[in-house]
DRENKE-221415 format. One record per residue (C-alpha): residue number from 1; chain; x, y, z; residue in one letter. Coordinates in Angstrom, 3 decimals. Each point is the difference from the previous one (the first is absolute). Layout:
// residues N
{seq: NUM&mol: A&c1: X&c2: Y&c3: Z&type: a}
...
***
This chain:
// residues 317
{seq: 1&mol: A&c1: 47.338&c2: 1.354&c3: 80.778&type: x}
{seq: 2&mol: A&c1: 1.091&c2: 1.994&c3: -3.026&type: x}
{seq: 3&mol: A&c1: -0.044&c2: -0.575&c3: -3.711&type: x}
{seq: 4&mol: A&c1: 1.520&c2: 1.741&c3: -3.006&type: x}
{seq: 5&mol: A&c1: -1.259&c2: -0.595&c3: -3.512&type: x}
{seq: 6&mol: A&c1: 2.452&c2: -1.517&c3: -2.490&type: x}
{seq: 7&mol: A&c1: -0.799&c2: 2.946&c3: -2.272&type: x}
{seq: 8&mol: A&c1: 2.760&c2: 2.618&c3: -0.158&type: x}
{seq: 9&mol: A&c1: -1.084&c2: 2.955&c3: 2.119&type: x}
{seq: 10&mol: A&c1: 1.306&c2: 3.536&c3: -0.069&type: x}
{seq: 11&mol: A&c1: 2.502&c2: 0.454&c3: 2.806&type: x}
{seq: 12&mol: A&c1: -1.751&c2: 3.090&c3: 1.353&type: x}
{seq: 13&mol: A&c1: -3.335&c2: -1.845&c3: 0.424&type: x}
{seq: 14&mol: A&c1: 1.653&c2: -2.946&c3: 1.694&type: x}
{seq: 15&mol: A&c1: 1.963&c2: 2.287&c3: 2.298&type: x}
{seq: 16&mol: A&c1: -3.053&c2: 2.097&c3: 0.848&type: x}
{seq: 17&mol: A&c1: -1.960&c2: -3.125&c3: 0.857&type: x}
{seq: 18&mol: A&c1: 2.575&c2: -1.588&c3: 2.286&type: x}
{seq: 19&mol: A&c1: 0.839&c2: 3.329&c3: 1.583&type: x}
{seq: 20&mol: A&c1: -3.683&c2: 0.353&c3: 0.854&type: x}
{seq: 21&mol: A&c1: -0.081&c2: -3.508&c3: 1.472&type: x}
{seq: 22&mol: A&c1: 3.003&c2: 0.882&c3: 2.185&type: x}
{seq: 23&mol: A&c1: -1.592&c2: 3.318&c3: 0.952&type: x}
{seq: 24&mol: A&c1: -3.195&c2: -1.764&c3: 1.064&type: x}
{seq: 25&mol: A&c1: 1.888&c2: -2.592&c3: 2.018&type: x}
{seq: 26&mol: A&c1: 2.175&c2: 2.556&c3: 1.759&type: x}
{seq: 27&mol: A&c1: -3.003&c2: 2.087&c3: 1.003&type: x}
{seq: 28&mol: A&c1: -2.162&c2: -3.022&c3: 0.788&type: x}
{seq: 29&mol: A&c1: -2.737&c2: 1.117&c3: -2.355&type: x}
{seq: 30&mol: A&c1: -2.877&c2: -2.450&c3: 0.114&type: x}
{seq: 31&mol: A&c1: -0.142&c2: -1.399&c3: -3.520&type: x}
{seq: 32&mol: A&c1: -0.847&c2: -3.595&c3: -0.865&type: x}
{seq: 33&mol: A&c1: 1.311&c2: 0.048&c3: -3.552&type: x}
{seq: 34&mol: A&c1: 0.918&c2: 2.181&c3: -2.954&type: x}
{seq: 35&mol: A&c1: 0.317&c2: -0.799&c3: -3.694&type: x}
{seq: 36&mol: A&c1: 0.792&c2: 1.836&c3: -3.226&type: x}
{seq: 37&mol: A&c1: -1.062&c2: -1.249&c3: -3.413&type: x}
{seq: 38&mol: A&c1: -0.540&c2: 1.070&c3: -3.553&type: x}
{seq: 39&mol: A&c1: -2.986&c2: -0.964&c3: -2.149&type: x}
{seq: 40&mol: A&c1: 1.219&c2: -3.593&c3: -0.402&type: x}
{seq: 41&mol: A&c1: 1.852&c2: -1.189&c3: 3.090&type: x}
{seq: 42&mol: A&c1: 1.247&c2: 0.615&c3: 3.511&type: x}
{seq: 43&mol: A&c1: 3.371&c2: 1.737&c3: -0.078&type: x}
{seq: 44&mol: A&c1: 0.827&c2: 0.343&c3: 3.695&type: x}
{seq: 45&mol: A&c1: -1.695&c2: -1.448&c3: 3.050&type: x}
{seq: 46&mol: A&c1: 0.674&c2: -0.114&c3: 3.738&type: x}
{seq: 47&mol: A&c1: -2.049&c2: -1.382&c3: 2.867&type: x}
{seq: 48&mol: A&c1: 0.568&c2: 1.119&c3: 3.576&type: x}
{seq: 49&mol: A&c1: -2.175&c2: -2.894&c3: 1.203&type: x}
{seq: 50&mol: A&c1: -1.690&c2: -3.071&c3: -1.486&type: x}
{seq: 51&mol: A&c1: -1.784&c2: 0.690&c3: -3.289&type: x}
{seq: 52&mol: A&c1: -3.615&c2: -1.020&c3: 0.622&type: x}
{seq: 53&mol: A&c1: -3.371&c2: 1.123&c3: -1.397&type: x}
{seq: 54&mol: A&c1: -1.326&c2: 2.931&c3: 2.021&type: x}
{seq: 55&mol: A&c1: -2.987&c2: 2.328&c3: -0.012&type: x}
{seq: 56&mol: A&c1: 0.775&c2: 2.745&c3: -2.514&type: x}
{seq: 57&mol: A&c1: -2.875&c2: 2.144&c3: 1.266&type: x}
{seq: 58&mol: A&c1: -0.991&c2: 2.813&c3: -2.391&type: x}
{seq: 59&mol: A&c1: 2.519&c2: -1.083&c3: -2.617&type: x}
{seq: 60&mol: A&c1: -2.999&c2: -2.231&c3: -0.795&type: x}
{seq: 61&mol: A&c1: -1.839&c2: 3.054&c3: -1.339&type: x}
{seq: 62&mol: A&c1: 2.318&c2: 0.228&c3: -3.002&type: x}
{seq: 63&mol: A&c1: -0.861&c2: -3.592&c3: -0.911&type: x}
{seq: 64&mol: A&c1: -3.677&c2: 0.976&c3: 0.074&type: x}
{seq: 65&mol: A&c1: 0.725&c2: 2.959&c3: -2.264&type: x}
{seq: 66&mol: A&c1: 1.581&c2: -2.512&c3: -2.365&type: x}
{seq: 67&mol: A&c1: -3.149&c2: -2.129&c3: 0.129&type: x}
{seq: 68&mol: A&c1: -1.987&c2: 3.070&c3: -1.013&type: x}
{seq: 69&mol: A&c1: 2.380&c2: 0.576&c3: -2.903&type: x}
{seq: 70&mol: A&c1: -0.394&c2: -3.571&c3: -1.180&type: x}
{seq: 71&mol: A&c1: -3.787&c2: 0.258&c3: 0.102&type: x}
{seq: 72&mol: A&c1: 0.108&c2: 3.349&c3: -1.824&type: x}
{seq: 73&mol: A&c1: 2.127&c2: -1.569&c3: -2.727&type: x}
{seq: 74&mol: A&c1: -2.585&c2: -2.784&c3: -0.356&type: x}
{seq: 75&mol: A&c1: -2.698&c2: 2.619&c3: -0.510&type: x}
{seq: 76&mol: A&c1: -1.833&c2: -1.097&c3: 3.145&type: x}
{seq: 77&mol: A&c1: 0.635&c2: 3.105&c3: 2.083&type: x}
{seq: 78&mol: A&c1: 0.688&c2: 3.719&c3: -0.398&type: x}
{seq: 79&mol: A&c1: 1.363&c2: 2.575&c3: 2.464&type: x}
{seq: 80&mol: A&c1: -3.136&c2: 2.005&c3: -0.709&type: x}
{seq: 81&mol: A&c1: -2.340&c2: -2.790&c3: 1.155&type: x}
{seq: 82&mol: A&c1: -2.130&c2: 1.112&c3: 2.930&type: x}
{seq: 83&mol: A&c1: -0.030&c2: -1.875&c3: 3.292&type: x}
{seq: 84&mol: A&c1: -3.781&c2: 0.305&c3: 0.386&type: x}
{seq: 85&mol: A&c1: -0.605&c2: -1.642&c3: -3.376&type: x}
{seq: 86&mol: A&c1: 1.909&c2: -3.093&c3: 1.132&type: x}
{seq: 87&mol: A&c1: -1.790&c2: -0.318&c3: 3.343&type: x}
{seq: 88&mol: A&c1: -3.528&c2: 1.410&c3: -0.407&type: x}
{seq: 89&mol: A&c1: -1.199&c2: -2.296&c3: 2.772&type: x}
{seq: 90&mol: A&c1: 2.040&c2: 2.039&c3: 2.503&type: x}
{seq: 91&mol: A&c1: -1.085&c2: 3.449&c3: -1.159&type: x}
{seq: 92&mol: A&c1: -2.325&c2: 1.617&c3: 2.595&type: x}
{seq: 93&mol: A&c1: -3.532&c2: 0.913&c3: -0.972&type: x}
{seq: 94&mol: A&c1: 0.871&c2: 3.702&c3: 0.139&type: x}
{seq: 95&mol: A&c1: 3.712&c2: -0.014&c3: -0.853&type: x}
{seq: 96&mol: A&c1: 2.339&c2: 2.942&c3: 0.341&type: x}
{seq: 97&mol: A&c1: 0.766&c2: 1.431&c3: -3.441&type: x}
{seq: 98&mol: A&c1: 3.746&c2: -0.319&c3: 0.730&type: x}
{seq: 99&mol: A&c1: -0.377&c2: -3.736&c3: 0.656&type: x}
{seq: 100&mol: A&c1: -1.373&c2: -0.410&c3: -3.504&type: x}
{seq: 101&mol: A&c1: 2.993&c2: 1.890&c3: -1.426&type: x}
{seq: 102&mol: A&c1: 2.726&c2: -2.268&c3: 1.412&type: x}
{seq: 103&mol: A&c1: 1.777&c2: -1.850&c3: -2.802&type: x}
{seq: 104&mol: A&c1: 2.863&c2: -2.469&c3: -0.168&type: x}
{seq: 105&mol: A&c1: 2.549&c2: 2.741&c3: -0.706&type: x}
{seq: 106&mol: A&c1: -0.961&c2: 1.699&c3: 3.265&type: x}
{seq: 107&mol: A&c1: 0.530&c2: -3.247&c3: 1.876&type: x}
{seq: 108&mol: A&c1: 3.371&c2: -0.626&c3: -1.649&type: x}
{seq: 109&mol: A&c1: 1.205&c2: 3.505&c3: 0.895&type: x}
{seq: 110&mol: A&c1: -1.292&c2: -0.081&c3: 3.598&type: x}
{seq: 111&mol: A&c1: -2.393&c2: 2.843&c3: -0.728&type: x}
{seq: 112&mol: A&c1: -3.384&c2: -1.675&c3: 0.452&type: x}
{seq: 113&mol: A&c1: -1.308&c2: 2.867&c3: 2.105&type: x}
{seq: 114&mol: A&c1: -0.725&c2: -2.117&c3: 3.074&type: x}
{seq: 115&mol: A&c1: 2.487&c2: 2.325&c3: 1.648&type: x}
{seq: 116&mol: A&c1: 1.659&c2: -2.282&c3: 2.527&type: x}
{seq: 117&mol: A&c1: 1.877&c2: -3.269&c3: 0.219&type: x}
{seq: 118&mol: A&c1: -2.226&c2: -3.077&c3: 0.159&type: x}
{seq: 119&mol: A&c1: 0.814&c2: -3.642&c3: 0.791&type: x}
{seq: 120&mol: A&c1: 3.506&c2: 0.702&c3: 1.228&type: x}
{seq: 121&mol: A&c1: 1.564&c2: -2.849&c3: 1.943&type: x}
{seq: 122&mol: A&c1: -0.869&c2: 1.007&c3: 3.554&type: x}
{seq: 123&mol: A&c1: -3.609&c2: 0.789&c3: -0.912&type: x}
{seq: 124&mol: A&c1: -0.397&c2: -3.141&c3: -2.082&type: x}
{seq: 125&mol: A&c1: 1.227&c2: -2.299&c3: 2.784&type: x}
{seq: 126&mol: A&c1: -2.926&c2: 1.077&c3: 2.182&type: x}
{seq: 127&mol: A&c1: -2.396&c2: -1.418&c3: -2.592&type: x}
{seq: 128&mol: A&c1: -1.163&c2: 3.331&c3: -1.395&type: x}
{seq: 129&mol: A&c1: -1.472&c2: -0.372&c3: -3.469&type: x}
{seq: 130&mol: A&c1: -0.745&c2: -3.708&c3: 0.199&type: x}
{seq: 131&mol: A&c1: -1.521&c2: -2.049&c3: -1.453&type: x}
{seq: 132&mol: A&c1: -0.157&c2: 2.085&c3: -3.216&type: x}
{seq: 133&mol: A&c1: 2.597&c2: 2.739&c3: -0.483&type: x}
{seq: 134&mol: A&c1: -1.673&c2: 1.271&c3: -3.167&type: x}
{seq: 135&mol: A&c1: -3.359&c2: 0.476&c3: 1.689&type: x}
{seq: 136&mol: A&c1: 1.691&c2: 1.665&c3: 2.979&type: x}
{seq: 137&mol: A&c1: 1.999&c2: 2.461&c3: -2.075&type: x}
{seq: 138&mol: A&c1: -2.891&c2: 1.023&c3: -2.221&type: x}
{seq: 139&mol: A&c1: -2.017&c2: 0.936&c3: 3.095&type: x}
{seq: 140&mol: A&c1: 2.610&c2: 2.549&c3: 1.080&type: x}
{seq: 141&mol: A&c1: -0.516&c2: 3.686&c3: -0.586&type: x}
{seq: 142&mol: A&c1: 1.899&c2: 1.466&c3: -2.942&type: x}
{seq: 143&mol: A&c1: 1.509&c2: 3.136&c3: 1.514&type: x}
{seq: 144&mol: A&c1: 1.670&c2: 1.538&c3: -3.049&type: x}
{seq: 145&mol: A&c1: -0.427&c2: 0.167&c3: -3.744&type: x}
{seq: 146&mol: A&c1: 1.599&c2: -3.107&c3: -1.543&type: x}
{seq: 147&mol: A&c1: 3.345&c2: 0.792&c3: -1.573&type: x}
{seq: 148&mol: A&c1: 0.555&c2: 3.157&c3: 2.021&type: x}
{seq: 149&mol: A&c1: 2.507&c2: -1.221&c3: 2.608&type: x}
{seq: 150&mol: A&c1: 2.368&c2: -2.887&c3: 0.748&type: x}
{seq: 151&mol: A&c1: -0.901&c2: -1.841&c3: 3.209&type: x}
{seq: 152&mol: A&c1: 1.823&c2: -3.290&c3: 0.453&type: x}
{seq: 153&mol: A&c1: -2.484&c2: -2.760&c3: 0.830&type: x}
{seq: 154&mol: A&c1: -0.107&c2: -3.776&c3: -0.214&type: x}
{seq: 155&mol: A&c1: -3.693&c2: 0.385&c3: -0.727&type: x}
{seq: 156&mol: A&c1: 0.625&c2: 1.509&c3: -3.433&type: x}
{seq: 157&mol: A&c1: 2.196&c2: -2.929&c3: -1.019&type: x}
{seq: 158&mol: A&c1: -2.472&c2: -2.554&c3: 1.335&type: x}
{seq: 159&mol: A&c1: -2.732&c2: 1.516&c3: -2.169&type: x}
{seq: 160&mol: A&c1: 2.314&c2: 0.036&c3: -3.034&type: x}
{seq: 161&mol: A&c1: 0.750&c2: -3.679&c3: 0.566&type: x}
{seq: 162&mol: A&c1: -3.688&c2: -0.842&c3: 0.200&type: x}
{seq: 163&mol: A&c1: -0.609&c2: 1.845&c3: -3.269&type: x}
{seq: 164&mol: A&c1: 2.649&c2: -2.189&c3: -1.618&type: x}
{seq: 165&mol: A&c1: -1.748&c2: -3.118&c3: 1.285&type: x}
{seq: 166&mol: A&c1: -3.348&c2: 1.157&c3: -1.336&type: x}
{seq: 167&mol: A&c1: 1.544&c2: 0.853&c3: -3.373&type: x}
{seq: 168&mol: A&c1: 1.920&c2: -3.262&c3: -0.551&type: x}
{seq: 169&mol: A&c1: -2.466&c2: -2.364&c3: 1.706&type: x}
{seq: 170&mol: A&c1: 2.458&c2: -1.753&c3: 2.326&type: x}
{seq: 171&mol: A&c1: 1.677&c2: 0.745&c3: 3.309&type: x}
{seq: 172&mol: A&c1: 2.901&c2: 2.436&c3: -0.003&type: x}
{seq: 173&mol: A&c1: 2.555&c2: -2.567&c3: 1.159&type: x}
{seq: 174&mol: A&c1: -0.970&c2: -2.458&c3: -2.714&type: x}
{seq: 175&mol: A&c1: 0.141&c2: 2.717&c3: -2.641&type: x}
{seq: 176&mol: A&c1: 3.438&c2: 1.177&c3: 1.089&type: x}
{seq: 177&mol: A&c1: 1.253&c2: -3.576&c3: 0.173&type: x}
{seq: 178&mol: A&c1: -1.123&c2: -0.682&c3: -3.555&type: x}
{seq: 179&mol: A&c1: 1.184&c2: 3.278&c3: -1.486&type: x}
{seq: 180&mol: A&c1: 3.002&c2: 0.956&c3: 2.132&type: x}
{seq: 181&mol: A&c1: 1.260&c2: -2.196&c3: 2.854&type: x}
{seq: 182&mol: A&c1: 0.355&c2: -3.125&c3: -2.116&type: x}
{seq: 183&mol: A&c1: 1.566&c2: 1.999&c3: -2.847&type: x}
{seq: 184&mol: A&c1: 2.633&c2: 1.502&c3: 2.314&type: x}
{seq: 185&mol: A&c1: 0.773&c2: -3.348&c3: 1.686&type: x}
{seq: 186&mol: A&c1: -1.319&c2: 1.274&c3: 3.321&type: x}
{seq: 187&mol: A&c1: -2.074&c2: -3.088&c3: 0.729&type: x}
{seq: 188&mol: A&c1: -3.161&c2: 0.429&c3: 2.050&type: x}
{seq: 189&mol: A&c1: 0.912&c2: 2.501&c3: 2.726&type: x}
{seq: 190&mol: A&c1: -1.822&c2: 0.021&c3: 3.306&type: x}
{seq: 191&mol: A&c1: -2.480&c2: 2.895&c3: 0.183&type: x}
{seq: 192&mol: A&c1: -2.357&c2: 1.216&c3: 2.690&type: x}
{seq: 193&mol: A&c1: -3.668&c2: -0.540&c3: -0.935&type: x}
{seq: 194&mol: A&c1: -3.192&c2: 1.272&c3: 1.583&type: x}
{seq: 195&mol: A&c1: -2.816&c2: -2.182&c3: 1.303&type: x}
{seq: 196&mol: A&c1: -1.736&c2: 0.080&c3: -3.398&type: x}
{seq: 197&mol: A&c1: 3.085&c2: -1.424&c3: -1.719&type: x}
{seq: 198&mol: A&c1: 1.224&c2: 3.200&c3: -1.632&type: x}
{seq: 199&mol: A&c1: 3.712&c2: 0.787&c3: 0.066&type: x}
{seq: 200&mol: A&c1: 0.675&c2: 3.093&c3: 2.087&type: x}
{seq: 201&mol: A&c1: 1.123&c2: 2.148&c3: -2.900&type: x}
{seq: 202&mol: A&c1: 1.767&c2: 2.648&c3: 2.063&type: x}
{seq: 203&mol: A&c1: 2.478&c2: -2.204&c3: 1.854&type: x}
{seq: 204&mol: A&c1: 0.888&c2: -3.481&c3: 1.176&type: x}
{seq: 205&mol: A&c1: 1.969&c2: -1.620&c3: -2.844&type: x}
{seq: 206&mol: A&c1: 2.964&c2: -2.044&c3: 1.242&type: x}
{seq: 207&mol: A&c1: 3.117&c2: -0.197&c3: -2.186&type: x}
{seq: 208&mol: A&c1: 3.740&c2: -0.446&c3: 0.194&type: x}
{seq: 209&mol: A&c1: 2.100&c2: 3.019&c3: -0.890&type: x}
{seq: 210&mol: A&c1: 0.938&c2: -0.966&c3: -3.551&type: x}
{seq: 211&mol: A&c1: -3.529&c2: -1.204&c3: -0.789&type: x}
{seq: 212&mol: A&c1: -1.425&c2: 3.278&c3: 1.295&type: x}
{seq: 213&mol: A&c1: 2.315&c2: 2.048&c3: -2.215&type: x}
{seq: 214&mol: A&c1: -0.990&c2: -1.846&c3: -3.193&type: x}
{seq: 215&mol: A&c1: -2.869&c2: 2.435&c3: -0.412&type: x}
{seq: 216&mol: A&c1: 2.509&c2: 2.842&c3: -0.174&type: x}
{seq: 217&mol: A&c1: 2.101&c2: -1.934&c3: -2.499&type: x}
{seq: 218&mol: A&c1: -3.074&c2: -0.556&c3: -2.183&type: x}
{seq: 219&mol: A&c1: -0.783&c2: 3.709&c3: 0.070&type: x}
{seq: 220&mol: A&c1: 3.610&c2: 0.923&c3: -0.750&type: x}
{seq: 221&mol: A&c1: -0.155&c2: -2.366&c3: -2.996&type: x}
{seq: 222&mol: A&c1: -3.071&c2: 1.854&c3: -1.304&type: x}
{seq: 223&mol: A&c1: -2.257&c2: -2.965&c3: 0.712&type: x}
{seq: 224&mol: A&c1: 2.077&c2: -2.729&c3: -1.664&type: x}
{seq: 225&mol: A&c1: 1.137&c2: -3.094&c3: 1.913&type: x}
{seq: 226&mol: A&c1: 2.285&c2: -2.601&c3: -1.574&type: x}
{seq: 227&mol: A&c1: -0.843&c2: 1.263&c3: -3.464&type: x}
{seq: 228&mol: A&c1: -3.761&c2: -0.032&c3: 0.537&type: x}
{seq: 229&mol: A&c1: -2.181&c2: 3.057&c3: 0.517&type: x}
{seq: 230&mol: A&c1: -1.879&c2: -0.301&c3: 3.290&type: x}
{seq: 231&mol: A&c1: -1.219&c2: 3.568&c3: 0.498&type: x}
{seq: 232&mol: A&c1: -0.539&c2: 2.887&c3: -2.397&type: x}
{seq: 233&mol: A&c1: 2.539&c2: 2.789&c3: -0.111&type: x}
{seq: 234&mol: A&c1: -2.846&c2: 2.524&c3: 0.006&type: x}
{seq: 235&mol: A&c1: -1.255&c2: -1.274&c3: 3.356&type: x}
{seq: 236&mol: A&c1: 3.506&c2: 0.140&c3: 1.448&type: x}
{seq: 237&mol: A&c1: 0.308&c2: 3.594&c3: -1.169&type: x}
{seq: 238&mol: A&c1: -3.319&c2: 1.001&c3: 1.563&type: x}
{seq: 239&mol: A&c1: 0.368&c2: -1.955&c3: 3.231&type: x}
{seq: 240&mol: A&c1: 3.427&c2: 1.388&c3: 0.813&type: x}
{seq: 241&mol: A&c1: -0.531&c2: 3.590&c3: -1.170&type: x}
{seq: 242&mol: A&c1: -0.794&c2: 2.901&c3: 2.315&type: x}
{seq: 243&mol: A&c1: -3.780&c2: -0.178&c3: 0.278&type: x}
{seq: 244&mol: A&c1: -0.689&c2: 1.930&c3: 3.205&type: x}
{seq: 245&mol: A&c1: 1.892&c2: 2.106&c3: 2.524&type: x}
{seq: 246&mol: A&c1: 0.708&c2: -1.483&c3: 3.415&type: x}
{seq: 247&mol: A&c1: 1.151&c2: 2.019&c3: 3.028&type: x}
{seq: 248&mol: A&c1: 2.315&c2: 2.542&c3: -1.579&type: x}
{seq: 249&mol: A&c1: 0.657&c2: 1.514&c3: 3.448&type: x}
{seq: 250&mol: A&c1: 1.500&c2: -3.241&c3: 1.314&type: x}
{seq: 251&mol: A&c1: 3.733&c2: 0.630&c3: 0.357&type: x}
{seq: 252&mol: A&c1: 0.705&c2: -3.703&c3: -0.548&type: x}
{seq: 253&mol: A&c1: 0.482&c2: 0.172&c3: -3.732&type: x}
{seq: 254&mol: A&c1: -1.058&c2: -3.581&c3: -0.699&type: x}
{seq: 255&mol: A&c1: -3.578&c2: 0.840&c3: 1.081&type: x}
{seq: 256&mol: A&c1: -0.409&c2: 3.277&c3: -1.896&type: x}
{seq: 257&mol: A&c1: 0.687&c2: -1.010&c3: -3.625&type: x}
{seq: 258&mol: A&c1: -3.553&c2: -0.929&c3: -0.924&type: x}
{seq: 259&mol: A&c1: -1.908&c2: -3.192&c3: -0.651&type: x}
{seq: 260&mol: A&c1: -0.958&c2: -2.024&c3: -3.078&type: x}
{seq: 261&mol: A&c1: -2.377&c2: -2.947&c3: -0.139&type: x}
{seq: 262&mol: A&c1: 0.922&c2: -1.751&c3: 3.257&type: x}
{seq: 263&mol: A&c1: 3.670&c2: 0.877&c3: -0.536&type: x}
{seq: 264&mol: A&c1: 1.899&c2: 2.751&c3: 1.822&type: x}
{seq: 265&mol: A&c1: 2.205&c2: 2.361&c3: -1.954&type: x}
{seq: 266&mol: A&c1: 3.586&c2: 0.164&c3: 1.314&type: x}
{seq: 267&mol: A&c1: 2.534&c2: 2.858&c3: 0.202&type: x}
{seq: 268&mol: A&c1: 2.345&c2: -1.260&c3: -2.725&type: x}
{seq: 269&mol: A&c1: -0.236&c2: 0.565&c3: -3.783&type: x}
{seq: 270&mol: A&c1: -3.302&c2: -1.451&c3: -1.281&type: x}
{seq: 271&mol: A&c1: -0.028&c2: -2.513&c3: 2.865&type: x}
{seq: 272&mol: A&c1: -2.834&c2: -1.643&c3: 1.889&type: x}
{seq: 273&mol: A&c1: -0.554&c2: -2.728&c3: 2.552&type: x}
{seq: 274&mol: A&c1: -2.300&c2: -2.623&c3: 1.450&type: x}
{seq: 275&mol: A&c1: -0.010&c2: 0.745&c3: 3.719&type: x}
{seq: 276&mol: A&c1: -1.073&c2: -2.157&c3: 2.927&type: x}
{seq: 277&mol: A&c1: -0.075&c2: 0.784&c3: 3.719&type: x}
{seq: 278&mol: A&c1: 3.185&c2: -0.335&c3: 2.058&type: x}
{seq: 279&mol: A&c1: 2.191&c2: -0.035&c3: -3.116&type: x}
{seq: 280&mol: A&c1: -1.157&c2: -2.464&c3: -2.665&type: x}
{seq: 281&mol: A&c1: 1.092&c2: 2.124&c3: -2.943&type: x}
{seq: 282&mol: A&c1: 0.737&c2: -0.544&c3: -3.684&type: x}
{seq: 283&mol: A&c1: 1.418&c2: 3.134&c3: -1.619&type: x}
{seq: 284&mol: A&c1: 0.247&c2: 0.186&c3: -3.794&type: x}
{seq: 285&mol: A&c1: 2.725&c2: 2.281&c3: -1.402&type: x}
{seq: 286&mol: A&c1: -0.613&c2: 0.126&c3: -3.779&type: x}
{seq: 287&mol: A&c1: 2.899&c2: 2.309&c3: -0.821&type: x}
{seq: 288&mol: A&c1: 2.449&c2: -2.285&c3: 1.798&type: x}
{seq: 289&mol: A&c1: -1.692&c2: -3.117&c3: -1.416&type: x}
{seq: 290&mol: A&c1: -0.226&c2: -1.465&c3: 3.498&type: x}
{seq: 291&mol: A&c1: -2.441&c2: -1.224&c3: 2.615&type: x}
{seq: 292&mol: A&c1: 0.918&c2: 0.193&c3: 3.701&type: x}
{seq: 293&mol: A&c1: -2.055&c2: -1.952&c3: 2.539&type: x}
{seq: 294&mol: A&c1: 0.143&c2: -0.255&c3: 3.771&type: x}
{seq: 295&mol: A&c1: -1.921&c2: -1.839&c3: 2.673&type: x}
{seq: 296&mol: A&c1: 0.071&c2: 1.078&c3: 3.636&type: x}
{seq: 297&mol: A&c1: -1.382&c2: -1.244&c3: 3.333&type: x}
{seq: 298&mol: A&c1: -3.019&c2: 1.442&c3: 1.760&type: x}
{seq: 299&mol: A&c1: 2.061&c2: 1.029&c3: 3.043&type: x}
{seq: 300&mol: A&c1: 2.453&c2: 2.199&c3: -1.918&type: x}
{seq: 301&mol: A&c1: 0.231&c2: 3.705&c3: -0.754&type: x}
{seq: 302&mol: A&c1: -0.574&c2: 0.269&c3: -3.707&type: x}
{seq: 303&mol: A&c1: 0.490&c2: 3.774&c3: -0.023&type: x}
{seq: 304&mol: A&c1: 3.653&c2: -0.702&c3: 0.875&type: x}
{seq: 305&mol: A&c1: 0.198&c2: -2.641&c3: -2.714&type: x}
{seq: 306&mol: A&c1: -1.546&c2: 2.396&c3: -2.544&type: x}
{seq: 307&mol: A&c1: 2.508&c2: 2.704&c3: 0.814&type: x}
{seq: 308&mol: A&c1: 2.861&c2: -2.465&c3: -0.335&type: x}
{seq: 309&mol: A&c1: -1.284&c2: -1.377&c3: -3.302&type: x}
{seq: 310&mol: A&c1: -0.440&c2: 3.506&c3: -1.342&type: x}
{seq: 311&mol: A&c1: 3.444&c2: 1.229&c3: 1.052&type: x}
{seq: 312&mol: A&c1: 2.088&c2: -3.128&c3: -0.566&type: x}
{seq: 313&mol: A&c1: -1.619&c2: -1.823&c3: -2.936&type: x}
{seq: 314&mol: A&c1: -3.108&c2: 1.246&c3: -1.812&type: x}
{seq: 315&mol: A&c1: 1.118&c2: 3.581&c3: -0.228&type: x}
{seq: 316&mol: A&c1: 3.298&c2: -1.078&c3: -1.541&type: x}
{seq: 317&mol: A&c1: -1.348&c2: -2.281&c3: -2.738&type: x}
***
């Protein structure tokens, strides 16, 4: 189940790709598929199993960041907008001062100040936070000054997604379909929704490998798709720049490069990635002019896959 673009490809890229495929097969690395593209097309693609839509987990967050960028470009939203101003009905009678300080930029950079991870998968499946995730989150104690520290949390992304909905006046899925999915020929992807009908902004989109990586191709192309501008170059610059430090003590270099607006920075020149649990990754390599995407099963060891990608492919491009 392999494909090679008809475009002429540099021999070293082609060799690196197929050498990695062989490496993964020989070591029985659990990878469902891998693809390399530029800003316009898929260059190399291999599937180790059937190519089907799958949950891309937190890769979804980078699509939500894109929705924010689209709304900002329309003048309907600003990173400085405060959460409390969008949902005054959920603000307690005697609110913590820090709650009133939380703005969209804090949510995008995982620095809301709530201080712990909320609405992660295991917690969410017990029904915590239902029926209204926004009301639930805004009742939680804000433990730290907003903007002071990165703490990865689905809750921050959920609140950012709800701010988009309030700003544009329609549900997040509908907005992204109109402004992005339909433009990128991604159709109407399945997406987990809560009981109130809101897309779960932090996770739950289902896409095939080469549909998933289209977001990276759009960003590599500076927001232009098939000759039409979809997203502003200024938003791409901001969303993918180093905005906040992550765990600099983590010896796994892919987690210690910093974070943008719902994008992780990566340990290659000016690179960044959309990153979903278990290995649903789109890495953008601007200097190489390439996008590399992988999808992996839930029962694999993605640390092994990461090390292999770093040593055998990404680090060599």
